[in-house]
gemmi code that builds the backbone of each chain (N, CA, C; Angstrom):
import gemmi

chains = {
    "A": [
        ("MET", (0.783, -1.153, -0.049), (0.001, 0.164, -0.069), (0.953, 1.028, 0.002)),
        ("PRO", (0.689, 2.347, -0.827), (1.371, 3.204, -0.899), (1.334, 4.219, 0.393)),
        ("SER", (2.093, 4.725, 0.607), (2.183, 5.573, 1.991), (2.846, 7.121, 1.697)),
        ("GLU", (1.652, 8.129, 2.081), (2.510, 9.108, 1.936), (4.037, 9.568, 2.092)),
        ("ARG", (4.346, 8.962, 3.047), (5.663, 9.137, 3.496), (6.698, 8.720, 2.583)),
        ("ALA", (6.432, 8.092, 1.714), (7.286, 7.141, 0.812), (7.873, 8.290, -0.287)),
        ("PHE", (6.920, 9.510, -0.161), (7.479, 10.398, -1.360), (8.746, 11.058, -1.073)),
        ("PHE", (9.049, 11.186, 0.020), (10.462, 11.759, 0.106), (11.102, 11.029, 1.375)),
        ("PRO", (11.191, 9.840, 1.360), (12.082, 9.113, 2.439), (13.195, 9.575, 3.009)),
        ("SER", (13.981, 10.190, 1.825), (15.468, 10.206, 2.234), (15.546, 11.652, 2.898)),
        ("LEU", (14.485, 12.562, 2.903), (14.306, 13.704, 3.310), (14.167, 13.999, 4.640)),
        ("LEU", (13.256, 12.680, 5.137), (12.892, 12.987, 6.393), (13.373, 11.731, 7.517)),
        ("ASP", (13.826, 12.280, 8.509), (14.546, 11.462, 9.586), (13.349, 11.715, 10.722)),
        ("PHE", (12.665, 10.713, 10.818), (11.722, 10.513, 11.818), (12.115, 10.250, 13.331)),
        ("SER", (13.337, 9.818, 13.329), (13.788, 9.620, 14.796), (14.377, 10.643, 15.359)),
        ("SER", (14.649, 11.934, 14.507), (15.078, 13.170, 15.162), (13.964, 14.352, 15.093)),
        ("ILE", (12.763, 14.136, 14.652), (11.920, 14.938, 14.681), (11.240, 15.553, 16.027)),
        ("GLY", (10.915, 16.625, 15.987), (10.798, 17.140, 17.402), (9.110, 17.428, 17.604)),
        ("LEU", (8.840, 17.771, 18.471), (7.266, 17.717, 19.145), (6.240, 18.110, 17.880)),
        ("ILE", (6.723, 19.373, 17.077), (5.772, 19.591, 16.068), (5.687, 18.845, 14.926)),
        ("GLY", (7.236, 18.182, 14.682), (7.121, 17.419, 13.591), (5.988, 16.133, 13.661)),
        ("LYS", (6.051, 15.780, 15.328), (5.386, 14.533, 15.756), (4.083, 14.806, 15.567)),
        ("ILE", (3.400, 16.052, 16.056), (1.967, 16.437, 15.769), (1.631, 16.530, 14.576)),
        ("ILE", (2.444, 16.817, 13.615), (2.139, 17.145, 12.285), (1.930, 15.447, 11.384)),
        ("LEU", (2.960, 14.544, 12.098), (2.716, 13.147, 11.660), (1.592, 12.637, 12.071)),
        ("ALA", (1.089, 13.126, 13.267), (-0.033, 12.246, 13.795), (-1.349, 12.882, 13.313)),
        ("LEU", (-1.247, 14.206, 12.558), (-2.480, 14.615, 12.153), (-2.359, 14.262, 10.732)),
        ("ASP", (-1.337, 13.810, 10.055), (-1.351, 13.299, 8.625), (-1.929, 11.931, 8.842)),
        ("ASP", (-1.633, 11.067, 9.760), (-2.274, 9.865, 10.015), (-3.767, 9.855, 9.981)),
        ("HIS", (-4.332, 11.028, 10.669), (-5.829, 11.169, 10.740), (-6.361, 11.574, 9.295)),
        ("SER", (-5.557, 11.968, 8.267), (-6.034, 12.376, 6.842), (-6.181, 11.087, 6.024)),
        ("SER", (-5.795, 10.041, 6.399), (-6.287, 8.773, 5.646), (-7.756, 8.738, 6.032)),
        ("SER", (-8.327, 7.698, 5.013), (-9.759, 7.313, 5.150), (-9.974, 6.142, 4.492)),
        ("GLY", (-10.785, 5.354, 5.246), (-11.125, 4.055, 4.757), (-9.944, 3.194, 4.274)),
        ("GLY", (-8.840, 3.194, 4.878), (-7.864, 2.333, 4.577), (-6.942, 2.912, 3.459)),
        ("HIS", (-7.266, 4.002, 2.684), (-6.445, 4.577, 1.897), (-5.798, 5.694, 2.209)),
        ("TYR", (-4.535, 5.771, 1.673), (-3.556, 6.821, 2.124), (-3.464, 7.714, 1.021)),
        ("PHE", (-3.414, 8.887, 1.385), (-3.335, 10.099, 0.391), (-2.281, 11.181, 1.019)),
        ("ASP", (-1.741, 11.843, 0.103), (-0.701, 12.842, 0.343), (-1.645, 14.170, 1.014)),
        ("PRO", (-1.036, 14.514, 2.177), (-1.940, 15.446, 2.589), (-1.196, 16.960, 1.950)),
        ("ARG", (-0.228, 16.889, 1.585), (0.338, 18.001, 0.786), (-0.672, 18.104, -0.592)),
        ("PHE", (-0.688, 17.213, -1.132), (-1.788, 17.216, -2.319), (-2.961, 17.738, -1.958)),
        ("LYS", (-3.549, 17.091, -1.000), (-4.970, 17.823, -0.563), (-4.943, 19.254, -0.062)),
        ("ARG", (-3.759, 19.896, 0.209), (-3.607, 21.292, 0.503), (-3.841, 22.110, -0.782)),
        ("VAL", (-2.868, 21.321, -1.737), (-2.948, 22.075, -3.100), (-4.516, 21.911, -3.644)),
        ("LEU", (-4.981, 20.996, -3.480), (-6.440, 21.127, -3.982), (-7.669, 21.774, -3.100)),
        ("TRP", (-7.339, 21.847, -2.043), (-8.267, 22.882, -1.386), (-7.838, 24.272, -1.703)),
        ("TYR", (-6.579, 24.786, -2.186), (-6.305, 26.102, -2.475), (-6.677, 26.182, -3.891)),
        ("ILE", (-6.569, 25.283, -4.711), (-7.347, 25.524, -6.069), (-8.604, 25.591, -6.169)),
        ("ILE", (-9.319, 24.899, -5.387), (-10.885, 24.690, -5.486), (-11.363, 25.687, -4.495)),
        ("GLY", (-10.883, 25.638, -3.051), (-11.477, 26.538, -2.335), (-11.108, 27.958, -2.094)),
        ("SER", (-10.137, 28.290, -2.869), (-9.741, 29.738, -2.502), (-9.306, 30.677, -3.920)),
        ("THR", (-9.795, 30.147, -4.860), (-9.538, 30.696, -6.147), (-11.147, 30.952, -6.862)),
        ("LYS", (-10.939, 32.122, -7.694), (-12.443, 32.327, -8.663), (-12.457, 31.305, -9.362)),
        ("GLY", (-13.780, 31.083, -9.538), (-14.003, 29.822, -10.480), (-13.699, 28.239, -9.625)),
        ("GLY", (-13.070, 28.369, -8.649), (-12.716, 26.993, -7.961), (-13.831, 25.950, -8.059)),
        ("VAL", (-14.924, 26.324, -7.775), (-16.023, 25.332, -7.698), (-16.278, 24.659, -9.099)),
        ("ASN", (-16.227, 25.318, -10.242), (-16.432, 25.076, -11.709), (-14.955, 24.161, -11.746)),
        ("ARG", (-13.738, 24.549, -11.389), (-12.803, 23.489, -11.668), (-13.031, 22.072, -10.822)),
        ("ALA", (-13.704, 22.220, -9.839), (-14.103, 20.894, -9.325), (-15.065, 19.963, -9.925)),
        ("ARG", (-16.061, 20.770, -10.654), (-17.004, 20.188, -11.655), (-16.213, 19.498, -12.715)),
        ("ILE", (-15.288, 20.279, -13.286), (-14.468, 19.811, -14.514), (-13.815, 18.626, -14.093)),
        ("LEU", (-13.090, 18.541, -12.839), (-12.253, 17.433, -12.413), (-13.278, 16.093, -12.270)),
        ("GLU", (-14.346, 16.674, -11.820), (-15.549, 15.327, -11.462), (-15.858, 14.776, -12.784)),
        ("LEU", (-15.908, 15.520, -13.640), (-16.668, 15.277, -15.071), (-15.486, 14.314, -15.615)),
        ("ILE", (-14.100, 14.909, -16.021), (-13.104, 14.138, -16.304), (-12.869, 12.724, -15.850)),
        ("ASN", (-13.232, 12.700, -14.501), (-12.959, 11.448, -13.879), (-13.956, 10.518, -14.268)),
        ("SER", (-15.182, 11.203, -14.483), (-16.200, 10.150, -15.109), (-15.737, 9.432, -16.346)),
        ("HIS", (-15.690, 10.433, -17.241), (-15.020, 9.995, -18.499), (-14.256, 11.129, -19.084)),
        ("PRO", (-13.064, 10.988, -19.614), (-12.189, 11.961, -20.301), (-12.600, 12.607, -21.335)),
        ("ALA", (-12.572, 13.914, -21.491), (-13.486, 14.492, -22.526), (-12.509, 15.830, -23.049)),
        ("ASN", (-13.104, 16.397, -23.970), (-12.405, 17.424, -24.609), (-12.961, 18.830, -24.366)),
        ("PRO", (-12.502, 19.967, -24.407), (-13.105, 21.131, -24.031), (-14.621, 21.002, -24.478)),
        ("ASN", (-14.718, 21.074, -25.743), (-16.178, 21.159, -26.366), (-17.196, 20.366, -25.396)),
        ("GLN", (-16.780, 19.147, -25.177), (-17.769, 18.219, -24.597), (-17.934, 18.665, -23.227)),
        ("ILE", (-16.680, 19.131, -22.399), (-16.866, 19.675, -20.965), (-17.678, 20.853, -21.056)),
        ("SER", (-17.455, 21.839, -22.090), (-18.230, 23.132, -22.011), (-19.907, 22.782, -22.464)),
        ("SER", (-20.229, 22.058, -23.186), (-21.495, 21.788, -23.289), (-22.243, 21.029, -22.099)),
        ("GLU", (-21.583, 19.948, -21.632), (-22.067, 19.049, -20.325), (-22.279, 19.966, -19.237)),
        ("LEU", (-21.198, 20.888, -18.900), (-21.429, 21.592, -17.844), (-22.169, 22.873, -18.081)),
        ("LYS", (-22.545, 23.218, -19.266), (-23.087, 24.739, -19.911), (-22.163, 25.705, -19.230)),
        ("LEU", (-21.056, 25.590, -19.666), (-20.078, 26.817, -19.204), (-19.727, 27.312, -20.685)),
        ("ASP", (-19.273, 28.422, -20.717), (-18.429, 29.178, -21.843), (-17.131, 28.249, -22.393)),
        ("TYR", (-17.036, 28.390, -23.510), (-15.837, 27.183, -23.941), (-14.331, 28.247, -23.541)),
        ("LYS", (-14.356, 29.447, -23.170), (-13.376, 30.161, -22.958), (-12.850, 29.813, -21.662)),
        ("THR", (-14.043, 30.081, -20.791), (-13.760, 29.593, -19.373), (-13.151, 28.226, -18.908)),
        ("ILE", (-13.750, 27.248, -19.990), (-13.392, 25.718, -19.927), (-11.898, 25.818, -20.306)),
        ("ILE", (-11.580, 26.615, -21.251), (-10.090, 26.364, -21.605), (-9.377, 27.006, -20.611)),
        ("HIS", (-9.501, 28.050, -20.294), (-8.844, 28.595, -18.827), (-8.606, 27.794, -17.759)),
        ("HIS", (-9.937, 27.114, -17.255), (-9.682, 26.328, -16.301), (-9.020, 25.111, -16.324)),
        ("LEU", (-9.128, 24.447, -17.652), (-8.146, 23.348, -18.187), (-6.758, 23.759, -17.975)),
        ("SER", (-6.344, 24.925, -18.326), (-5.085, 25.258, -18.412), (-4.331, 25.436, -16.964)),
        ("VAL", (-5.480, 26.097, -15.985), (-4.928, 26.124, -14.512), (-4.760, 24.890, -13.998)),
        ("LEU", (-5.597, 24.014, -14.425), (-5.502, 22.451, -13.759), (-4.593, 21.688, -14.115)),
        ("ALA", (-4.131, 22.079, -15.573), (-2.834, 21.450, -16.236), (-1.758, 21.584, -15.459)),
        ("GLU", (-1.501, 23.225, -15.453), (-0.464, 23.611, -14.780), (0.051, 23.256, -13.223)),
        ("ASN", (-1.198, 22.837, -12.625), (-1.056, 22.512, -11.352), (-0.908, 20.882, -11.350)),
        ("GLY", (-0.707, 20.286, -12.334), (-0.552, 18.881, -12.530), (-1.862, 17.960, -11.961)),
        ("LEU", (-3.239, 18.404, -12.164), (-4.342, 17.883, -11.917), (-4.941, 17.063, -13.176)),
        ("ILE", (-4.610, 17.637, -14.187), (-5.196, 16.519, -15.256), (-3.807, 16.811, -16.540)),
        ("ILE", (-4.058, 16.172, -17.402), (-3.291, 15.981, -18.597), (-4.053, 16.003, -19.774)),
        ("THR", (-3.269, 15.953, -20.827), (-3.981, 15.986, -22.158), (-2.723, 15.180, -23.160)),
        ("ASP", (-3.847, 14.479, -24.033), (-2.513, 13.810, -25.174), (-2.082, 14.913, -25.966)),
        ("ASN", (-2.892, 15.927, -26.315), (-2.163, 16.690, -27.547), (-2.785, 18.329, -27.322)),
        ("LYS", (-2.039, 19.035, -26.372), (-2.232, 20.251, -26.116), (-2.977, 21.294, -27.173)),
        ("GLU", (-2.159, 20.986, -28.586), (-2.262, 21.905, -29.510), (-3.688, 21.701, -30.331)),
        ("SER", (-3.851, 20.334, -29.948), (-5.125, 20.170, -31.117), (-6.246, 20.694, -30.241)),
        ("TYR", (-7.390, 20.838, -31.237), (-8.743, 21.645, -31.020), (-9.277, 20.671, -30.006)),
        ("GLY", (-9.514, 19.350, -30.615), (-10.337, 18.262, -29.719), (-9.583, 17.463, -28.603)),
        ("ALA", (-8.762, 17.949, -28.019), (-7.710, 17.358, -27.319), (-8.482, 16.927, -26.215)),
        ("THR", (-8.180, 15.400, -25.845), (-8.950, 14.850, -24.844), (-8.096, 14.926, -23.382)),
        ("TYR", (-8.736, 15.444, -22.384), (-8.212, 15.615, -20.897), (-8.403, 14.385, -19.984)),
        ("PHE", (-7.601, 14.080, -19.422), (-7.454, 13.202, -18.214), (-7.019, 13.464, -17.188)),
        ("LEU", (-7.043, 12.770, -15.755), (-6.979, 13.142, -14.616), (-5.280, 12.530, -14.804)),
        ("THR", (-4.390, 13.290, -14.042), (-3.081, 12.666, -13.909), (-3.030, 11.592, -13.016)),
        ("PRO", (-1.681, 10.456, -13.116), (-1.751, 9.703, -12.072), (-1.697, 10.107, -10.458)),
        ("LEU", (-1.367, 11.147, -10.411), (-1.101, 11.890, -8.937), (-2.487, 12.334, -8.533)),
        ("MET", (-3.509, 12.769, -9.389), (-4.725, 13.148, -9.150), (-5.316, 11.970, -8.975)),
        ("GLU", (-5.348, 10.892, -9.412), (-6.229, 9.636, -9.604), (-5.855, 9.124, -8.196)),
        ("LYS", (-4.561, 9.369, -8.032), (-3.939, 8.507, -6.537), (-4.501, 9.124, -5.555)),
        ("ASN", (-4.814, 10.183, -5.502), (-5.365, 11.164, -4.213), (-6.896, 11.483, -4.571)),
        ("TYR", (-7.580, 10.846, -5.361), (-9.015, 11.262, -5.617), (-9.933, 11.127, -4.325)),
        ("ASP", (-9.492, 10.307, -3.650), (-10.303, 10.350, -2.082), (-10.239, 11.729, -1.772)),
        ("SER", (-9.160, 12.424, -1.639), (-8.909, 13.947, -1.000), (-9.734, 14.653, -1.834)),
        ("PHE", (-10.074, 14.585, -3.044), (-10.891, 15.577, -3.918), (-12.410, 15.223, -3.479)),
        ("VAL", (-12.811, 13.859, -3.302), (-14.033, 13.525, -3.091), (-14.385, 14.169, -1.630)),
        ("GLU", (-13.533, 14.196, -0.872), (-14.087, 14.837, 0.678), (-14.291, 16.411, 0.378)),
        ("ILE", (-13.560, 16.994, -0.487), (-13.768, 18.345, -0.730), (-15.005, 18.467, -1.568)),
        ("LEU", (-15.218, 17.536, -2.507), (-16.594, 17.778, -3.272), (-17.700, 17.498, -2.254)),
        ("ALA", (-17.423, 16.548, -1.563), (-18.573, 16.371, -0.463), (-19.120, 17.767, 0.412)),
        ("LYS", (-18.290, 18.618, 0.461), (-18.651, 19.957, 1.066), (-19.033, 21.117, 0.189)),
        ("ILE", (-19.000, 20.740, -1.228), (-19.501, 21.867, -1.914), (-21.092, 21.876, -2.163)),
        ("GLY", (-21.697, 22.955, -1.588), (-23.094, 23.094, -1.595), (-23.855, 22.836, -0.431)),
        ("LYS", (-22.968, 22.382, 0.646), (-23.508, 21.782, 1.953), (-23.802, 23.123, 2.385)),
        ("LYS", (-25.160, 23.415, 3.258), (-25.148, 24.644, 3.996), (-24.899, 24.093, 5.547)),
    ],
    "B": [
        ("MET", (11.137, 64.750, 4.921), (11.448, 63.538, 3.964), (10.415, 62.149, 5.034)),
        ("ALA", (10.571, 62.552, 6.356), (10.067, 61.543, 6.968), (8.523, 61.554, 6.965)),
        ("LEU", (8.157, 62.528, 6.867), (6.568, 62.941, 6.403), (6.354, 62.173, 5.088)),
        ("ASP", (7.072, 62.418, 4.273), (6.810, 61.661, 2.945), (6.665, 59.984, 3.087)),
        ("PHE", (7.581, 59.508, 3.863), (7.609, 57.957, 4.127), (6.292, 57.636, 5.002)),
        ("MET", (5.758, 58.616, 5.807), (4.645, 58.416, 6.668), (3.481, 58.475, 6.009)),
        ("LEU", (3.260, 59.192, 4.939), (2.058, 59.299, 3.949), (2.236, 58.219, 3.045)),
        ("ALA", (3.660, 57.948, 2.479), (3.626, 56.692, 1.708), (3.129, 55.209, 2.597)),
        ("ALA", (3.559, 55.303, 3.575), (3.156, 53.911, 4.600), (1.461, 54.010, 4.560)),
        ("ALA", (1.148, 55.140, 4.880), (-0.356, 55.367, 4.978), (-0.990, 54.896, 3.818)),
        ("ALA", (-0.636, 55.234, 2.640), (-1.020, 54.987, 1.283), (-1.066, 53.745, 0.882)),
        ("ALA", (0.116, 52.993, 1.364), (0.125, 51.436, 1.091), (-0.488, 50.623, 1.970)),
        ("ALA", (-1.133, 51.356, 3.270), (-1.994, 50.616, 4.171), (-3.402, 50.716, 3.370)),
        ("LEU", (-3.777, 51.765, 3.049), (-4.983, 51.892, 2.106), (-5.053, 51.072, 0.723)),
        ("LEU", (-3.818, 51.002, 0.142), (-3.912, 50.065, -1.099), (-4.137, 48.514, -0.596)),
        ("ASN", (-3.277, 48.078, 0.509), (-3.586, 47.019, 1.081), (-5.108, 46.639, 1.353)),
        ("ILE", (-5.878, 47.533, 1.893), (-7.003, 47.360, 2.090), (-7.822, 46.938, 0.814)),
        ("GLY", (-7.523, 47.764, -0.291), (-8.201, 47.642, -1.391), (-7.970, 46.271, -1.997)),
        ("LEU", (-6.666, 45.683, -1.604), (-6.278, 44.436, -2.427), (-6.878, 43.350, -1.653)),
        ("LEU", (-7.047, 43.492, -0.324), (-7.716, 42.547, 0.606), (-9.293, 42.590, 0.050)),
        ("GLY", (-9.852, 43.882, -0.170), (-10.990, 43.693, -0.562), (-11.379, 42.886, -1.591)),
        ("GLY", (-10.632, 42.917, -2.903), (-10.584, 41.950, -3.951), (-10.432, 40.411, -3.632)),
        ("ILE", (-9.473, 40.102, -2.493), (-9.394, 38.869, -2.244), (-10.375, 38.262, -1.174)),
        ("ILE", (-10.980, 39.273, -0.298), (-12.000, 38.599, 0.428), (-13.170, 38.281, -0.115)),
        ("THR", (-13.508, 39.253, -1.378), (-14.654, 38.961, -2.082), (-14.837, 37.654, -2.521)),
        ("THR", (-13.590, 36.981, -3.216), (-13.701, 35.495, -3.879), (-13.684, 34.747, -2.730)),
        ("TYR", (-12.980, 34.965, -1.568), (-13.019, 33.929, -0.643), (-14.616, 33.971, 0.063)),
        ("ILE", (-15.216, 34.992, 0.280), (-16.622, 35.006, 0.722), (-17.584, 34.395, -0.293)),
        ("GLN", (-17.329, 34.394, -1.614), (-18.161, 33.842, -2.632), (-17.918, 32.238, -2.589)),
        ("ASN", (-16.407, 31.987, -2.257), (-16.296, 30.379, -2.225), (-16.859, 29.784, -0.917)),
        ("MET", (-16.898, 30.619, 0.086), (-17.405, 30.051, 1.384), (-18.595, 29.918, 1.466)),
        ("ARG", (-19.469, 30.839, 0.708), (-20.881, 30.576, 0.613), (-21.268, 29.231, -0.467)),
        ("LEU", (-20.385, 28.715, -1.075), (-20.641, 27.419, -1.682), (-19.697, 26.238, -1.197)),
        ("ILE", (-18.797, 26.511, -0.562), (-18.092, 25.193, 0.076), (-18.163, 25.658, 1.766)),
        ("LYS", (-18.741, 24.999, 2.367), (-18.585, 25.306, 3.989), (-17.622, 24.429, 4.425)),
        ("SER", (-16.202, 25.116, 4.785), (-15.202, 24.047, 5.549), (-14.338, 25.080, 6.327)),
        ("TYR", (-13.629, 24.528, 7.072), (-12.476, 25.226, 8.114), (-11.674, 25.983, 7.188)),
        ("PHE", (-11.234, 25.344, 5.962), (-10.575, 26.101, 4.818), (-10.960, 27.370, 4.573)),
        ("THR", (-12.309, 27.328, 3.956), (-12.665, 28.476, 3.461), (-13.380, 29.823, 4.495)),
        ("ILE", (-13.620, 28.957, 5.237), (-13.908, 30.162, 6.749), (-12.745, 30.473, 7.174)),
        ("GLY", (-11.772, 29.751, 7.279), (-10.389, 30.396, 7.920), (-9.753, 31.297, 6.845)),
        ("LEU", (-9.918, 31.328, 5.496), (-9.283, 32.361, 4.593), (-10.066, 33.408, 4.800)),
        ("VAL", (-11.567, 33.535, 5.041), (-12.266, 34.680, 5.425), (-11.648, 35.396, 6.648)),
        ("LEU", (-11.420, 34.602, 7.536), (-11.075, 35.162, 8.704), (-9.665, 35.782, 8.854)),
        ("VAL", (-8.895, 35.167, 7.935), (-7.450, 35.664, 7.871), (-7.385, 37.137, 7.239)),
        ("ALA", (-8.294, 36.996, 6.147), (-8.428, 38.288, 5.384), (-9.174, 39.438, 6.141)),
        ("SER", (-9.994, 39.125, 6.894), (-10.830, 39.949, 7.527), (-9.579, 40.862, 8.729)),
        ("LEU", (-9.158, 39.821, 9.312), (-7.907, 40.356, 10.319), (-6.962, 41.055, 9.820)),
        ("PHE", (-6.393, 40.835, 8.454), (-5.469, 41.753, 7.760), (-6.232, 43.007, 7.428)),
        ("ILE", (-7.219, 43.145, 7.051), (-8.095, 44.623, 6.900), (-8.069, 45.384, 8.084)),
        ("VAL", (-8.494, 44.530, 9.299), (-8.411, 45.011, 10.631), (-6.988, 45.638, 10.767)),
        ("GLN", (-5.917, 44.838, 10.728), (-4.678, 45.249, 10.796), (-4.319, 46.799, 10.133)),
        ("ASN", (-4.758, 46.572, 8.772), (-4.291, 47.838, 7.800), (-5.179, 49.033, 8.234)),
        ("LEU", (-6.402, 48.771, 8.655), (-7.188, 50.075, 9.169), (-6.693, 50.455, 10.610)),
        ("VAL", (-6.346, 49.910, 11.436), (-5.512, 50.270, 12.939), (-4.113, 50.902, 12.117)),
        ("ILE", (-3.479, 50.431, 11.287), (-2.445, 51.013, 10.867), (-2.491, 52.742, 10.430)),
        ("VAL", (-3.684, 52.736, 9.442), (-4.122, 54.173, 8.973), (-4.513, 54.936, 10.194)),
        ("ILE", (-5.512, 54.349, 11.159), (-5.856, 55.072, 12.305), (-4.507, 55.754, 12.986)),
        ("PHE", (-3.730, 54.579, 13.412), (-2.508, 54.865, 14.147), (-1.627, 56.291, 13.645)),
        ("TRP", (-1.352, 56.070, 12.337), (-0.548, 56.933, 11.508), (-1.459, 58.370, 11.386)),
        ("SER", (-2.890, 58.425, 11.311), (-3.588, 59.748, 11.335), (-3.584, 60.135, 12.793)),
        ("LYS", (-3.419, 59.474, 13.776), (-3.080, 60.023, 15.251), (-1.780, 60.465, 15.308)),
        ("LEU", (-0.780, 59.849, 14.732), (0.547, 60.606, 14.913), (0.651, 61.775, 14.083)),
        ("TYR", (0.123, 61.866, 12.930), (0.200, 62.766, 12.223), (-0.337, 64.246, 12.981)),
        ("ILE", (-1.630, 64.103, 13.846), (-2.232, 65.131, 14.622), (-1.529, 65.304, 15.822)),
        ("ALA", (-0.735, 64.314, 16.108), (0.044, 64.705, 17.513), (1.080, 65.851, 17.613)),
        ("GLY", (1.658, 66.376, 16.716), (2.153, 67.641, 16.589), (3.763, 67.192, 16.643)),
        ("PRO", (4.522, 68.191, 16.999), (6.121, 68.287, 17.103), (6.572, 67.257, 18.194)),
        ("SER", (5.532, 67.233, 19.159), (6.119, 66.561, 20.638), (6.668, 65.021, 20.247)),
        ("ILE", (6.507, 64.288, 19.473), (6.905, 62.815, 19.118), (7.605, 62.781, 17.939)),
        ("LYS", (7.923, 64.093, 17.331), (8.250, 64.065, 15.839), (9.440, 63.084, 15.820)),
        ("ASN", (10.317, 62.927, 16.506), (11.649, 62.350, 16.633), (11.163, 60.703, 16.535)),
        ("ILE", (10.352, 60.386, 17.174), (9.766, 59.062, 16.960), (9.267, 58.768, 15.858)),
        ("VAL", (8.502, 59.594, 15.394), (7.648, 59.409, 14.249), (8.730, 59.295, 13.080)),
        ("ASP", (9.853, 60.202, 12.895), (10.658, 60.423, 11.940), (11.518, 58.881, 11.789)),
        ("ALA", (11.900, 58.257, 12.849), (12.763, 57.348, 12.964), (11.834, 56.132, 12.594)),
        ("ALA", (10.649, 55.933, 12.999), (9.723, 54.570, 12.657), (9.045, 54.702, 11.359)),
        ("ALA", (8.960, 56.047, 10.642), (8.110, 55.882, 9.492), (8.789, 54.925, 8.073)),
        ("PRO", (10.143, 55.289, 7.978), (10.646, 54.200, 6.890), (10.536, 52.966, 6.983)),
        ("TYR", (10.663, 52.503, 8.492), (10.261, 50.961, 8.618), (8.702, 50.239, 8.357)),
        ("LEU", (7.860, 51.517, 8.942), (6.515, 50.988, 8.561), (6.191, 51.101, 7.153)),
        ("PHE", (6.991, 52.204, 6.535), (6.845, 52.325, 4.948), (7.465, 50.668, 4.443)),
        ("SER", (8.283, 50.267, 4.725), (8.932, 48.976, 4.245), (7.952, 47.784, 4.280)),
        ("ILE", (7.582, 47.781, 5.810), (6.551, 46.919, 6.101), (5.119, 46.828, 5.192)),
        ("ASN", (4.597, 47.986, 5.019), (3.409, 48.037, 4.439), (3.517, 47.772, 2.875)),
        ("THR", (4.690, 48.165, 2.436), (5.097, 48.072, 0.875), (5.307, 46.640, 0.887)),
        ("ALA", (5.935, 45.811, 1.623), (6.432, 44.398, 1.368), (4.836, 43.477, 1.285)),
        ("GLN", (3.945, 44.051, 2.305), (2.828, 43.308, 2.313), (1.904, 43.809, 1.072)),
        ("SER", (2.053, 45.000, 0.420), (1.373, 45.264, -0.644), (1.401, 44.197, -1.835)),
        ("ALA", (3.002, 44.022, -1.831), (3.629, 43.293, -2.823), (3.065, 42.084, -2.673)),
        ("GLY", (3.155, 41.334, -1.449), (2.268, 39.989, -1.201), (1.115, 39.835, -1.460)),
        ("LEU", (0.307, 40.793, -0.973), (-1.166, 40.956, -1.249), (-1.716, 40.860, -2.721)),
        ("ALA", (-0.783, 41.554, -3.489), (-0.826, 41.692, -4.971), (-0.532, 40.183, -5.596)),
        ("VAL", (0.277, 39.779, -5.295), (0.614, 38.351, -5.814), (-0.480, 37.378, -5.211)),
        ("LEU", (-0.961, 37.523, -4.151), (-1.967, 36.471, -3.750), (-3.225, 36.866, -4.509)),
        ("LEU", (-3.679, 38.277, -4.725), (-4.797, 38.467, -5.452), (-4.691, 37.968, -6.666)),
        ("TRP", (-3.425, 37.984, -7.478), (-3.403, 37.347, -8.864), (-3.774, 35.936, -8.537)),
        ("ILE", (-3.447, 35.388, -7.859), (-3.534, 33.598, -7.678), (-4.680, 33.504, -7.545)),
        ("THR", (-5.686, 34.359, -6.692), (-6.819, 33.997, -6.450), (-7.853, 34.264, -7.402)),
        ("ARG", (-7.388, 35.402, -8.175), (-8.572, 35.719, -9.438), (-8.165, 35.028, -10.670)),
        ("ARG", (-6.946, 34.315, -10.684), (-6.716, 33.753, -11.795), (-7.286, 32.474, -12.261)),
    ],
}
model = gemmi.Model(1)
for chain_id, residues in chains.items():
    chain = gemmi.Chain(chain_id)
    for i, (resn, *xyz) in enumerate(residues, 1):
        res = gemmi.Residue()
        res.name, res.seqid = resn, gemmi.SeqId(i, " ")
        for name, pos in zip(("N", "CA", "C"), xyz):
            atom = gemmi.Atom()
            atom.name, atom.element = name, gemmi.Element(name[0])
            atom.pos, atom.b_iso = gemmi.Position(*pos), 0.0
            res.add_atom(atom)
        chain.add_residue(res)
    model.add_chain(chain)
structure = gemmi.Structure()
structure.add_model(model)
structure.setup_entities()
């Protein structure tokens, strides 16, 4: 089973960490759910992209759609009923942040997919998604 | 010269309030759609920064009308406060750009 700590094993010396480090690791352990581990740092990036930027909720909708089936900007635009240029902008931001990838960026009908990192951490996204629209 | 720094510091604080206004607008819009510790926390942080800059503006206006009795202190402090506020303006401008992107 992949562990979040496996990302930078050489950078972390767990035997010499202080109290704050232990607290952070303890908090990290709580961030796993249902037996699946995900990277808390990636979760923070997701929160930032979705929760603190203009159009973050639409970006979440795009990620959800791409997860259900890879799609090109036209398909995303018509399915989400959003302006094509808006979709292109959101796709660009999501791609720059390593959440989605395309087979051919230059092509008009390029299909977008989730990156392996995003797929691996999809549970984090589901957690955020569950909070959208809740009162 | 110190008066220039003092006015520039106050101007930077007002600019910061404007930048924070732009940032907090997005944060509030997101908080209305996503209720979480993260979105609520961002609104709280931005609100406190606005309070900080309002206090700075009030503080400097008080010093401005205090007269020559504390002139030396004001002259010595003005360049530092100007630097602090300008650095904050630069940081907030970057944050606004990221937020509105």
